[in-house]
VEXNU-872828 format. One record per atom (N, C-alpha, C): x, y, z; residue in one letter. Coordinates in steps of 0.2 Angstrom, whole numbers, padded with zeros to 4 digits, always signed. Layout:
<pts>
XYZA...
</pts>
This chain:
<pts>
+0004+0106+0037M+0001+0105+0030M+0002+0096+0028M+0007+0093+0028R+0007+0086+0028R+0001+0081+0032R-0001+0083+0038I-0006+0080+0041I-0012+0081+0038I-0014+0089+0035S-0020+0089+0032S-0021+0086+0027S-0015+0084+0021T-0016+0082+0015T-0019+0073+0017T-0021+0072+0024L-0021+0064+0025L-0030+0064+0021L-0034+0072+0021I-0040+0072+0020I-0041+0072+0014I-0035+0074+0009T-0036+0074+0001T-0034+0068+0000T-0028+0065+0004M-0026+0057+0000M-0032+0052+0001M-0035+0052+0006Y-0039+0047+0009Y-0046+0051+0002Y-0049+0054+0000S-0054+0056-0003S-0051+0053-0012S-0045+0055-0013L-0042+0051-0022L-0043+0045-0018L-0038+0043-0016I-0038+0034-0015I-0047+0031-0015I-0049+0033-0012S-0057+0032-0010S-0060+0033-0018S-0061+0038-0022F-0063+0040-0028F-0059+0033-0035F-0053+0035-0032L-0050+0030-0038L-0053+0022-0038L-0053+0021-0031S-0056+0014-0032S-0064+0014-0031S-0068+0019-0033V-0075+0016-0034V-0075+0018-0044V-0070+0024-0044C-0069+0023-0052C-0065+0017-0055C-0061+0013-0052F-0058+0006-0055F-0059+0001-0049F-0065-0002-0049P-0066-0007-0043P-0061-0012-0043P-0060-0015-0049T-0057-0021-0050T-0048-0019-0048T-0044-0012-0048A-0040-0011-0044A-0040-0010-0037A-0046-0008-0035E-0045-0007-0029E-0044-0011-0021E-0039-0017-0024V-0038-0022-0020V-0031-0019-0019V-0026-0015-0025Y-0019-0012-0026Y-0019-0008-0025Y-0026-0003-0025I-0025+0005-0022I-0025+0005-0016I-0030+0002-0013D-0033+0003-0007D-0027+0003+0001D-0023-0003+0000P-0018-0003+0004P-0013+0006+0005P-0013+0008+0000W-0008+0012+0002W-0010+0018+0003W-0015+0018+0005V-0019+0024+0013V-0015+0023+0018V-0013+0015+0021S-0011+0018+0028S-0003+0017+0026S-0001+0018+0019L+0005+0023+0021L+0006+0030+0022L+0001+0033+0016V-0002+0040+0019V-0002+0042+0026V-0007+0037+0030E-0008+0038+0037E-0001+0040+0038E+0002+0034+0039G+0010+0032+0042G+0012+0040+0043G+0014+0042+0035L+0015+0047+0034L+0015+0052+0039L+0008+0054+0039A+0003+0059+0042A+0004+0059+0049A+0005+0053+0052F+0006+0051+0061F+0013+0054+0064F+0017+0053+0057C+0027+0054+0058C+0025+0063+0059C+0021+0065+0054S+0022+0073+0055S+0019+0076+0062S+0014+0071+0063F+0010+0072+0067F+0014+0073+0077F+0018+0067+0076F+0025+0067+0081F+0029+0073+0082F+0030+0074+0074L+0036+0079+0074L+0032+0087+0077L+0027+0088+0076L+0023+0093+0077L+0023+0093+0083L+0022+0087+0090L+0021+0090+0095L+0028+0091+0098L+0033+0087+0095C+0040+0090+0097C+0045+0095+0096C+0038+0097+0091D+0041+0107+0088D+0036+0113+0096D+0032+0108+0096Y+0028+0112+0101Y+0030+0113+0108Y+0035+0108+0110V+0039+0108+0118V+0045+0109+0116V+0049+0109+0110C+0055+0112+0110C+0056+0112+0102C+0056+0120+0100P+0056+0122+0096P+0062+0120+0091P+0067+0121+0096N+0074+0120+0093N+0076+0112+0090N+0077+0112+0085I+0078+0102+0083I+0087+0103+0087I+0091+0107+0085N+0098+0104+0088N+0098+0101+0098N+0093+0106+0100Q+0091+0105+0109Q+0086+0100+0110Q+0083+0096+0106R+0076+0094+0109R+0078+0087+0112R+0084+0084+0110E+0086+0078+0116E+0089+0082+0121E+0092+0086+0122L+0093+0092+0129L+0086+0092+0132L+0082+0094+0128F+0075+0095+0133F+0073+0086+0140F+0074+0083+0133F+0071+0078+0135F+0075+0074+0141F+0082+0077+0141A+0085+0075+0146A+0085+0078+0153A+0081+0083+0153T+0079+0088+0158T+0073+0084+0161T+0070+0079+0159K+0061+0076+0162K+0065+0070+0166K+0065+0072+0174K+0066+0067+0178K+0064+0059+0178K+0056+0058+0176T+0053+0053+0173T+0055+0049+0165T+0058+0053+0162S+0059+0048+0155S+0068+0051+0155S+0070+0052+0149G+0075+0056+0146G+0076+0053+0139G+0082+0054+0137V+0084+0055+0128V+0081+0046+0129V+0084+0042+0131K+0081+0036+0129K+0074+0034+0128K+0071+0035+0133W+0063+0036+0131W+0063+0038+0125W+0065+0044+0124F+0063+0049+0119F+0065+0046+0111F+0071+0042+0111R+0073+0040+0105R+0068+0031+0106R+0066+0029+0111I+0061+0023+0109I+0056+0026+0107I+0052+0032+0110R+0046+0032+0106R+0047+0035+0101R+0052+0040+0099W+0052+0040+0091W+0054+0035+0086W+0057+0028+0088L+0058+0022+0084L+0048+0019+0084L+0046+0021+0091M+0039+0017+0088M+0033+0021+0085M+0036+0026+0084V+0031+0031+0079V+0032+0029+0072V+0041+0030+0070F+0044+0029+0064F+0042+0023+0059F+0043+0017+0065Q+0042+0012+0060Q+0036+0012+0058Q+0030+0015+0059M+0024+0016+0056M+0024+0014+0047M+0027+0018+0047P+0028+0021+0038P+0032+0016+0034P+0036+0013+0036I+0042+0007+0034I+0037+0002+0034I+0034+0002+0039V+0029-0004+0040V+0023-0006+0035V+0019+0002+0034A+0016+0000+0030A+0017+0002+0022A+0024+0004+0021L+0027+0002+0014L+0027-0003+0012L+0031-0008+0017I+0032-0017+0016I+0026-0020+0014I+0020-0017+0019V+0013-0020+0018V+0010-0019+0014V+0010-0013+0010S+0007-0011+0003S+0010-0014-0003S+0017-0015-0001I+0019-0019-0007I+0018-0023-0009I+0019-0030-0002A+0016-0036-0001A+0009-0035-0003A+0006-0033-0003T-0002-0033-0003T-0002-0035-0008T+0000-0031-0012D+0001-0028-0022D+0003-0036-0025D+0008-0037-0021V+0011-0044-0024V+0008-0050-0025V+0005-0051-0017T+0002-0057-0015T-0006-0056-0017T-0006-0051-0018A-0014-0052-0022A-0012-0053-0029A-0008-0050-0035A-0006-0053-0040A-0004-0059-0042A-0003-0062-0037V+0000-0071-0039V-0007-0072-0037V-0012-0072-0033G-0018-0073-0031G-0018-0078-0024G-0013-0075-0019I-0014-0078-0011I-0015-0073-0007I-0018-0067-0008Y-0020-0061-0005Y-0028-0063-0003Y-0031-0064-0007C-0039-0065-0005C-0041-0060+0000C-0045-0056-0007R-0048-0048-0002R-0050-0050+0002R-0057-0054+0000W-0063-0054+0006W-0064-0062+0008W-0057-0064+0012S-0056-0068+0017S-0052-0067+0025S-0051-0069+0031F-0049-0070+0034F-0045-0076+0038F-0046-0079+0031M-0042-0086+0034M-0034-0086+0034M-0032-0091+0040P-0024-0089+0040P-0020-0090+0037P-0023-0094+0031H-0019-0097+0025H-0019-0094+0019H-0022-0087+0018F-0021-0083+0015F-0015-0076+0018F-0013-0070+0014A-0011-0067+0017A-0011-0060+0019A-0019-0062+0016K-0020-0054+0019K-0022-0054+0028K-0024-0061+0030F-0023-0060+0038F-0016-0060+0041F-0012-0060+0039W-0003-0061+0041W-0002-0052+0040W-0003-0050+0034L-0003-0041+0033L-0008-0039+0037L-0012-0040+0038R-0018-0036+0044R-0014-0037+0050R-0013-0041+0052L-0011-0041+0061L-0005-0038+0060L+0000-0038+0056I+0006-0035+0056I+0004-0028+0055I+0001-0023+0051Q-0002-0018+0050Q-0006-0016+0061Q-0011-0020+0060I-0013-0017+0067I-0009-0017+0072I-0005-0021+0073I+0003-0022+0079I+0007-0014+0077I+0007-0012+0071S+0011-0007+0070S+0007-0001+0070S+0001+0000+0070L-0003+0005+0073L-0004+0008+0079L-0004+0001+0083V-0005+0001+0090V+0001+0002+0096V+0004+0001+0092T+0013+0002+0093T+0013+0012+0093T+0011+0014+0087A+0012+0019+0086A+0008+0024+0089A+0001+0022+0091V-0004+0025+0094V-0002+0027+0103V+0001+0020+0105L+0002+0021+0111L+0009+0025+0114L+0013+0025+0109S+0020+0032+0111S+0016+0036+0110S+0013+0040+0106I+0010+0045+0106I+0006+0046+0113I+0003+0043+0113L-0002+0043+0121L+0003+0045+0126L+0008+0040+0126Q+0013+0040+0132Q+0015+0046+0132Q+0019+0049+0125F+0022+0058+0123F+0018+0061+0126F+0012+0062+0126Y+0007+0066+0128Y+0004+0068+0136Y+0006+0059+0138H+0004+0060+0145H+0009+0064+0148H+0016+0061+0147L+0021+0065+0149L+0024+0073+0148L+0021+0077+0144L+0020+0084+0142L+0013+0086+0142L+0009+0083+0146K+0002+0084+0143K+0002+0093+0148K+0006+0095+0151T+0006+0101+0154T+0009+0106+0151T+0015+0104+0146D+0017+0107+0140D+0015+0109+0134D+0008+0105+0134L+0006+0104+0128L-0002+0107+0128L-0004+0109+0134T-0011+0113+0136T-0015+0115+0130T-0008+0123+0131Q-0013+0126+0127Q-0012+0123+0116Q-0012+0120+0117R-0009+0118+0108R-0014+0112+0107R-0019+0111+0111R-0026+0105+0110R-0023+0101+0106R-0017+0095+0111P-0014+0090+0106P-0018+0084+0105P-0023+0086+0110L-0025+0078+0111L-0032+0079+0105L-0035+0085+0104L-0042+0086+0101L-0039+0085+0092L-0032+0086+0092K-0029+0086+0085K-0028+0079+0083K-0025+0073+0089L-0024+0067+0089L-0033+0065+0087L-0037+0066+0088I-0044+0065+0088I-0045+0065+0081I-0046+0072+0078A-0044+0074+0070A-0043+0070+0067A-0037+0068+0069F-0033+0064+0065F-0035+0056+0064F-0037+0053+0068K-0041+0046+0070K-0046+0046+0068K-0050+0050+0069I-0057+0049+0067I-0060+0049+0060I-0055+0050+0057I-0055+0047+0050I-0053+0038+0049I-0051+0036+0051V-0046+0029+0053V-0055+0027+0056V-0057+0027+0062F-0060+0027+0066F-0069+0026+0061F-0069+0029+0059L-0077+0032+0053L-0076+0025+0048L-0070+0026+0045N-0068+0020+0041N-0069+0012+0044N-0067+0012+0049F-0068+0006+0053F-0073+0005+0055F-0077+0009+0058V-0085+0007+0060V-0089+0007+0053V-0088+0010+0050Q-0093+0008+0041Q-0091+0003+0039Q-0085+0000+0040G-0083-0008+0036G-0087-0012+0039G-0089-0010+0047I-0091-0016+0051I-0098-0015+0050I-0100-0010+0048L-0109-0009+0048L-0110-0013+0039L-0108-0012+0035F-0107-0013+0028F-0108-0022+0030F-0102-0024+0034W-0102-0031+0034W-0109-0035+0039W-0111-0031+0044V-0118-0032+0047V-0122-0033+0042V-0124-0028+0038L-0129-0025+0035L-0129-0032+0029L-0123-0033+0026T-0125-0038+0019T-0124-0045+0022T-0121-0047+0028D-0122-0050+0033D-0129-0055+0034D-0132-0048+0036I-0142-0054+0037I-0147-0051+0032I-0144-0048+0025G-0146-0050+0019G-0150-0042+0018G-0148-0037+0023V-0150-0032+0021V-0149-0027+0014V-0143-0027+0015L-0136-0025+0006L-0137-0032+0002L-0141-0032-0002K-0139-0037-0007K-0139-0036-0014K-0136-0040-0017E-0134-0040-0023E-0143-0038-0028E-0143-0034-0032T-0151-0033-0036T-0148-0033-0045T-0153-0030-0047D-0152-0030-0055D-0148-0027-0055D-0148-0020-0051T-0145-0011-0051T-0138-0013-0046T-0137-0016-0042L-0132-0016-0037L-0128-0025-0039L-0122-0021-0040T-0118-0027-0040T-0114-0028-0034T-0110-0032-0035F-0106-0035-0028F-0101-0029-0028F-0097-0028-0033A-0091-0022-0033A-0096-0015-0031A-0103-0014-0031D-0106-0008-0029D-0107-0008-0020D-0109-0014-0018L-0111-0016-0011L-0104-0015-0008L-0098-0019-0007H-0093-0019-0007H-0087-0014-0008H-0087-0011-0012I-0082-0004-0014I-0085-0001-0017I-0089+0002-0020G-0093+0007-0023G-0096+0012-0018G-0101+0010-0015I-0103+0013-0011I-0100+0014-0003I-0098+0011-0002P-0092+0012+0005P-0087+0017+0004P-0082+0018-0003N-0079+0022-0004N-0082+0029-0005N-0089+0027-0010L-0092+0034-0011L-0094+0038-0004L-0095+0036+0001L-0098+0037+0007L-0090+0041+0011L-0085+0038+0010I-0079+0040+0011I-0078+0048+0008I-0081+0048+0002C-0078+0054+0001C-0082+0059+0003C-0087+0058+0003I-0093+0063+0006I-0093+0065+0014I-0091+0059+0019E-0087+0061+0026E-0081+0065+0023E-0078+0065+0021M-0071+0070+0021M-0073+0077+0021M-0081+0079+0017A-0079+0087+0016A-0081+0089+0021A-0085+0088+0028P-0087+0089+0034P-0080+0089+0038P-0075+0084+0036L-0070+0083+0040L-0066+0087+0038L-0064+0090+0034S-0059+0095+0031S-0062+0099+0035S-0067+0102+0035L-0071+0108+0039L-0066+0109+0047L-0068+0103+0049F-0065+0101+0056F-0059+0101+0055F-0055+0099+0052F-0046+0098+0051F-0045+0106+0052F-0048+0110+0047L-0047+0118+0048L-0045+0121+0053L-0052+0120+0057W-0053+0121+0063W-0048+0121+0067W-0045+0113+0070V-0041+0110+0073V-0035+0111+0072V-0032+0110+0066Y-0027+0112+0062Y-0026+0120+0061Y-0030+0125+0063S-0030+0131+0061S-0022+0136+0060S-0022+0139+0054W-0016+0142+0051W-0015+0148+0054W-0022+0152+0059R-0019+0159+0062R-0014+0159+0066R-0012+0152+0069V-0006+0155+0074V+0000+0154+0068V+0000+0156+0065Y+0007+0156+0062Y+0006+0161+0056Y+0000+0164+0059V+0000+0172+0053V+0005+0178+0058V+0009+0181+0054K+0011+0188+0057K+0009+0191+0064K+0012+0192+0068N+0009+0196+0073N+0004+0194+0076N+0002+0188+0073S-0005+0184+0078S-0005+0185+0084S-0001+0182+0088H+0002+0183+0094H+0006+0186+0097H+0009+0189+0094G+0013+0196+0096G+0021+0194+0091G+0024+0198+0095S+0029+0200+0091S+0035+0194+0095S+0036+0190+0092Y+0044+0189+0097Y+0048+0187+0095Y+0054+0183+0100V+0060+0179+0097V+0060+0173+0101V+0065+0168+0097T+0066+0162+0101T+0071+0163+0107T+0070+0159+0110M+0071+0160+0116M+0079+0157+0116M+0081+0154+0113D+0088+0151+0112D+0093+0155+0106D+0091+0160+0101R+0094+0166+0101R+0090+0172+0101R+0093+0176+0109P+0091+0180+0110P+0092+0186+0104P+0088+0190+0103G+0091+0197+0099G+0092+0195+0091G+0088+0189+0090Q+0087+0190+0082Q+0082+0193+0079Q+0082+0192+0072R+0077+0197+0071R+0070+0193+0070R+0064+0197+0072P+0058+0193+0071P+0056+0189+0066P+0053+0183+0067R+0051+0178+0061R+0047+0182+0056R+0048+0180+0050L+0046+0183+0042L+0043+0175+0040L+0039+0178+0036Y+0037+0175+0028Y+0041+0168+0025Y+0041+0162+0024H+0047+0164+0019H+0042+0156+0014H+0036+0157+0014G+0031+0150+0010G+0034+0152+0003G+0033+0160+0000G+0034+0162-0006G+0028+0162-0008G+0028+0165-0016P+0021+0166-0019P+0015+0163-0018P+0010+0164-0014I+0004+0160-0015I+0009+0151-0010I+0012+0153-0005G+0014+0146-0003G+0018+0143-0006G+0021+0143-0013V+0024+0138-0017V+0029+0134-0014V+0033+0139-0010H+0039+0134-0005H+0037+0131+0000H+0031+0133+0002A+0028+0129+0009A+0025+0120+0006A+0024+0122-0001W+0019+0118-0004W+0026+0113-0006W+0030+0114-0008L+0037+0109-0011L+0039+0105-0007L+0041+0110+0002T+0045+0107+0006T+0038+0103+0010T+0032+0103+0009M+0028+0097+0012M+0028+0091+0007M+0030+0090+0000I+0028+0087-0002I+0037+0083-0004I+0042+0087+0000K+0047+0081+0001K+0050+0077+0005K+0051+0071+0003P+0051+0067+0008P+0057+0067+0013P+0062+0072+0012S+0067+0071+0017S+0066+0073+0021S+0065+0075+0027G+0061+0078+0033G+0060+0069+0036G+0055+0065+0034I+0055+0059+0035I+0059+0055+0036I+0063+0056+0031I+0069+0050+0030I+0074+0051+0035I+0076+0057+0032E+0081+0057+0040E+0080+0057+0046E+0072+0058+0046S+0072+0057+0056S+0072+0048+0056S+0070+0045+0050I+0070+0036+0048I+0078+0036+0051I+0081+0040+0048L+0089+0038+0047L+0091+0039+0058L+0091+0044+0057V+0091+0046+0064V+0091+0042+0069V+0082+0037+0070V+0082+0032+0075V+0086+0025+0072V+0088+0024+0065S+0093+0018+0064S+0099+0018+0064S+0101+0026+0069G+0109+0026+0069G+0113+0026+0064G+0109+0027+0057R+0114+0029+0052R+0116+0038+0051R+0112+0042+0055S+0114+0047+0056S+0113+0047+0063S+0120+0054+0064G+0121+0056+0072G+0113+0059+0074G+0115+0057+0081P+0110+0064+0085P+0109+0070+0084P+0104+0073+0085P+0102+0081+0084P+0108+0085+0088P+0111+0081+0096T+0113+0084+0100T+0122+0084+0100T+0123+0081+0092D+0131+0080+0092D+0134+0087+0090D+0131+0091+0089S+0136+0098+0087S+0134+0101+0091S+0130+0100+0097L+0132+0106+0102L+0137+0106+0107L+0140+0113+0111G+0145+0113+0115G+0143+0112+0122G+0146+0112+0127Q+0144+0112+0134Q+0141+0119+0136Q+0142+0123+0131D+0140+0130+0132D+0133+0131+0132D+0130+0129+0126D+0125+0127+0123D+0120+0130+0129D+0114+0133+0127R+0107+0133+0133R+0103+0127+0129R+0100+0127+0136V+0095+0122+0133V+0087+0124+0134V+0083+0126+0129D+0077+0127+0128D+0072+0124+0129D+0071+0125+0135N+0065+0119+0137N+0058+0122+0138N+0056+0127+0135Q+0050+0130+0136Q+0045+0130+0129Q+0041+0127+0131P+0035+0128+0124P+0035+0134+0122P+0031+0134+0116L+0030+0142+0112L+0024+0140+0113L+0023+0147+0117N+0017+0148+0121N+0013+0154+0112N+0007+0152+0110P+0005+0155+0105P+0001+0161+0108P+0000+0161+0115N-0005+0168+0118N+0001+0173+0121N+0007+0169+0118R+0010+0177+0121R+0011+0181+0116R
</pts>
């Protein structure tokens, strides 16, 4: 659910940018924070696919001959740095824009935008490379879950925004799009691009609905089963509450992401600390077809 809210937040931020063009420079940077949080949720989803038991996740990666716990922790860090960097960059953008040293329409190195955007790009590339390495290692375990298609659906939003930005820049530079009596500078550079993003989110939301299907979570949709690490336990039941209110409340709670960041920073113990020597290692991914 956290991943799918990227569509909603992207549309909302773009809509606010259209309504308040003078505040767009302060609103738009927060898209990167939403993207970072969704990216972390995507990584946690992949982790859940390969090892649903959180307490045995590091033991699962310890069984991989080509990697190990250290490899897993490094990839974890490479992903969860993204929302931290995005938060810092978003705050820095608003502050530098307020004091007049950001310069929304310039990439010259003596303006803050150049350096903040560079930091943001490095953070994004680091997180994406980590996800791709994670997928490459666990490709056989994740095949039935179509993780690459899920990643494409996730990143196509950013890709469309990037391509659209280049297209508008070229059309403006060669004079195809220019200010008229009915088109202002804000219309060309803020209003129309953000309006197009809002429109593009409609078909993309349908694509998300297919890629991140809810059907695999419907009880008995793929047979009744019990988790491998706790044989004999009761079959899983719905815990979403009336019209899924509990699920929605859990989705907006930041505690899961914060705890994951604390684990990486060493301020929280690793998930395997509470395990004994006799605990079993569940290294089999959950098969949606069984």
